[in-house]
N, C-alpha and C positions, 0 to 999 in steps of 0.2 A: 673390642668392637673393631679396630683396625685389622687385627689378625684374622677375624671371621670374613671380612671383606676380601683380603688377599687369599684366602683358602678358597672361597666361591670363584675368584678370578682364575685361580689355578685349575680348579676343576673345570670350569668353562673352557680354559685352555686345551686342557687335556681331552675334553669331549670333542673340541674342534679337530684336534690332531687325529683323533680316532675316525672322526667323520670323514677327514681328507683321505686317509688310508682306505677307508670303505669305498669312497668314490673313485679312487685312482685304481683300484683293484678291478672294478667293473663299472659300466655306465649305469648310473643311479638316476632317479627322478626326485623331485622335492620331497614327495610323500614318503617314499622309501627311506629317506635320509631322516626325516622326522621321526619315523617309526623307530629306526634303529637308535637314535638318540634317546627315545623314551625307553626302549629296553635296557639302555645303559644307565638310566637313572635320571636323565634331565627332564625338567618340568616343560610344560607346552610353550611358555615364552622363551626359554634358553633354546629349545629345539628350533623354534622358528627363526630367532636371531642367528644361529650358526648356519641354518639352511640358507638364510638370505646372503650371509657372508660368502658362503660357498658358491652361491649363484654368481655374485660379483666377481669372483676369483675363477670363474668358469669351471669349477669342479662339478657343478650341477647345471644342466640345462635340459628343461622338460622338452623342448622341441628337437633337440638331439637325441634325447633318450627316446621319444616316441617313434622317430624314423628308424632307429636300430632295432628297437622292440618289434616294429612292424616286420621289418625284413627278416629278423632272426626267428620269430615265431612261424611265419609262413614257411621259411627254409626248413628248419629244424623240427618244428611240431606240426606241421601241415595244418595250421589254423587258418580259417577263412577270415575275411574282413569283420564279419559280424562278432566273432569272438575276440579278435584283436581290439576291436573298438570297445567291447565291453571291459576288457581288462584294463585298458588305458584309462577308461573312465573311473574304474575303481581305484585307480592311483591319482584321481584328481587332476588329469591332464587336461588342459585347456582344449575344447573341441576344435579350434582353428588348428592346433597342433597335431590332432588326431587326424583331421581332414587332410592336411598336407602329407602326414605319413602314409596314409592309405592311398593318396593320389600318386604318391611315388612308386608304389607297388606297379611293377610292369604287368600288364594285362595279359600277355602271352603266356609269362611264366606262371601267373595266377592260374590261369585256365590249365595249363600243363600239369600244374601241382593238383589242381582238383580231379583231372583226369585219372592220374596216377593213384592218387589216393581212392578213388572209386574203383579203379581196376583191381588194386592189390585187396580191397575188401570183397570183391566178388570172387576172386581166386581163393581167398581165405574160407569164404562161406561155400564154395562149390562142393567141398568134401563133407559138409554137414547137412542141413535142411535145404534141399533144393527148392521147396515150394515158395519160399519168401526170400529169395536170395536178393532180388533187385530192390525190393522194398527196403531191407535191411542195410543195403549199401547206400541207398538214398538217405536213410535215417542217420546212418554213421556220418555222411559228408555234412549233413545239416548240423548234427551235433558238434562237428568239429568248426562250425561257424561260417560255411559257405552259404551263399544267397540261394533261395529255393529255385528261382528261375534258371540260374547257372546249373544247379544239381540236376534239375529235370531235363535240362538240355543235354547234360552230358550222358544221362541215363537213356535218352531217346536216340542217342547217336549209335548205341550198339546194336 
């Protein structure tokens, strides 16, 4: 009986170390850590306990994660605030953290990103079907998660 308890503790320690390395490699949220631990074979309770420990040790911080996630998805993937919010909600990030992350986005750079995305799509579509270029560019920007009123304002600027 004692050997079984030691083995479980050793497994939990190994899982914790793997989770630390996972978090040290890239910024992670609690949800991602729990999912990783489950894939490694940990049960729900062990996963949650390890995630809490990592939070206390500052390996995991959902607020920090949401801010980094929002900035990087806008810059690298040209995602709008709607899509960013949706993806953060899928990861069970607190709405207050999501709101803070979205407020941190500079409105001027956000609008410039939308304009650039819209213009690139128009250029891409000009060589194809000229009839519906504007509509397709708007639909593409909406699909990327930008707000309808902003997309239509950018469309009407042209």
